[in-house]
N, C-alpha and C positions, 0 to 999 in steps of 0.2 A: 616202252609199251609193248604188251604181248597181245597177240590175236590168236584166237583158235578158229581154225578153218572148219568147214563143215564136215569134211572128212573125219577130222579129230573128234568132233563132237559125236559124230556117228559111231565112231570106234568105242567111244566110252559108253554111250547109251546102249550099244549092242552087246556089250560084255567083253569085246576082244582085248581092251587094255587089261582088264581083269584077269582074263584067261593067260595073257602073256606074262604078267607078274606073277601070278600062282603057279605058273608052270616051272618056277625054280623053288622047290621046297626047302632048300638049305641055305637060304639068303641069311646073312648075319647083319647087313646093312641095307636098309631100304630108304632111299631118298626120292620122293616123288614131287616134282613141281608142276602144278597145272595152273599156274597163274595165267590170267587172261585180261584183255582190256574190260572185261563185263564186270560189274560190281553192282550187286553181290555176285560171286562166282556161280556158274551153272553147273558146276562139276560137283556131283554128288560123291561124297565119301564112301558110303555102303554100297553104291554101284560099281565104284572104281576098284575097291578091295575085297568086296564080299565078305564072307564069314571065314575066310581061310586063315589057318594058323601056321606061322613060320616058327618051328620049335627052337630054332637057333638064333632068332632075331634079337640082336643086342642093341642095335641103334635104328631109331625110326625118326624120320624127317618128312613132313608133308606141308605142302603150301597150295594155297589157291583152291580150297575146296568149301563147300557147305556140308555141315553135319549137324548132328544133334549131340547133346552131352552124353546121352545114353549110348549112341552108337560109337562114339569115340572111346567111351570109357570102356566099353565091351570089348573092343579091339585091344585097348592096352592090357586089360585083365587077362585075355586070352594069352597074351605074350609075356605076362609078368615075371615067369620063371627065369627068363634070360635077358629081359630087356633092361638096360642100363641108362640108356640116353634117349630124349625124345626132344623134338625140335618142332614147333608149330609156328607157322607163318601165314599171314593172310588168310585166316579161317574165320568163317562166320557161323555161329551156332543158330541153327534154325529153331531150336527149342533147347532149354536148359539154360545154364548161367555159367560163366567162367569160375567164379569163386567156388560154388559148390563142387565143380569139377576138380580144381585144384586140391581142395580139401579131400576129395575122394582119392585123388592121386596119393596124397600124402599117407592115407589110411592103408591103401591096398597095394602100393607098388613100392618097390626098394631101389629108386632110381639113383644114380650117381649125378645126373645132370638133366634138368628140363630147361627148355628154352622157349620163350614166347616173344615172337616179332610181330608188329603190326597186327595185333588180335583186334578183331572187330567186336567191342565190348563196351559197356557203359560202366562196368565195375573198373576199379583200379587194382589190377592183379599185383602190381609191384608192393603193395601194402601187406599182402600175405606172405608170411614167412615159409619157406620150405626148407625146413631145418636139415633134411637129408640131402640137400641139393646146394652145394656151395656156389654153383655156377649159374644160379637162376639169373635170367635175363629177361627183360620186358621191353 
């Protein structure tokens, strides 16, 4: 079980975590786990990462956040040039839907691998073929 202390919540709300992460512009692999015992998560994707672009980002993994289909897709599209692997775990979409999101990924990204673990969804993501991603997990 994961717990998020008030100091950690404050750091995220104030933008300190975002400032820390964005202070490393040459990141190639970014793995952020913000899982807590709260469900749904109280951690906002956009507030955590902002609109920063890591031009060399090849691998992106995130877990334990709330986001929207649009915010998540905007992030991926900003990083599409270098991005090869994405891993999503324990993510809740506040608006939008996973099936259209995966279809948009198929059209606009050239990923080697996309992983989905414990996604909060009513749709069955596993039924969607991701032809450019031989290691699709669900």
